[in-house]
C-alpha positions, 0 to 999 in steps of 0.5 A: 033342772036349773032355772037360770036367770041371765043377761048377756054380760060376761058374768053370765057368759061364764055360767053359760060356759059351766053349764055347757061344760057339765051338760047340766039341763037349764031353763033361761029366763032373760032378765032384760036389764034395759027394761029394769026387769032386775027391779021387779019384785018377782026377781027381787025375791031371788036376788035381793041385790037385783043383779044377774046371774042368779040360778034356782036349783030345782033339785037342790040340797035336800032335794029342795029348790036352792037359789045361788047368786053371784057368778063366782058362787054359782061356779062353785056351787055347779062344780060341787053339785056335778063333781066336774072341775072340782078336784079333791086334791086340796092344793089344786082346789085352793089353787083354783079358789085363789084365781077365782077370787082374784077374778072377782076382786080384780078384773071383774070390777076393775075392767069395767071401771077402766072402760068407764073412765077411758070413754070419758077421756079428754073430759075435764077432771078426767085425766087422773081417774082415767089413768088410774084405772086404765094403768091398773087394768094393765097391771092386772093383765100383766099379772095374768100374762105372767101367770100364764108363762108358767101355766097352761091354764090360769090355776095350773095344768088343768082347765078350771072354773077359774078359767071360765070366770076369767075368760069372758073379762079378757075378751073385753080388754079392747073396750079400755084401749088394751090388746091381747096381742101385747099380752102373748101368754093371755092371747095363747090361752084366750085361743085355747079356751075359745076353741073348746066346744062348750065355749063355742056353744056359750058364745052361740047362746049369748048371741041368742040372749041378745037377739031375743033382748033386742027384739023384746 
């Protein structure tokens, strides 16, 4: 059983996508960021960096509970645990790893910064940082679009954890003024991944988390 400490953000959505793809049973524990529950001592024993998502696998290595934090590490762990989305061919696996690291290093953080500075546009001293971050975000979208012009999925011809990692962030590009329609290959891929039953189930779960958080 997986204890999943979650919220409603994109980094959590990718874990819901993986859990739905693999069919692993989990118990959801909503960590309400608005109430600063991530700072509670009980949660800090799970993730001292007070971030979500985090999982505790009650049947971890050695049949003992094992904690994993950071969304990319969780995706890798679940792939290794289940053997799903974990090709044994080294070229395939390390191609997936490259694009997973790309997501964590670039879109994951950069799109959030671009959104923030885009929201501050027009304020004093904000012209330069806004242009810098928004331009870089568009550059990253161009990199993704070019890659998807030669591959069905981000790491090749098979759906992978790299797609799961990237997909939620590409759904938020409107927050910094971008449009997927301007990136036809991303648009094709985004729709394709969005049609997967597990992706749809994950979206429904995120809405449940959102509603539960609003009612709390």
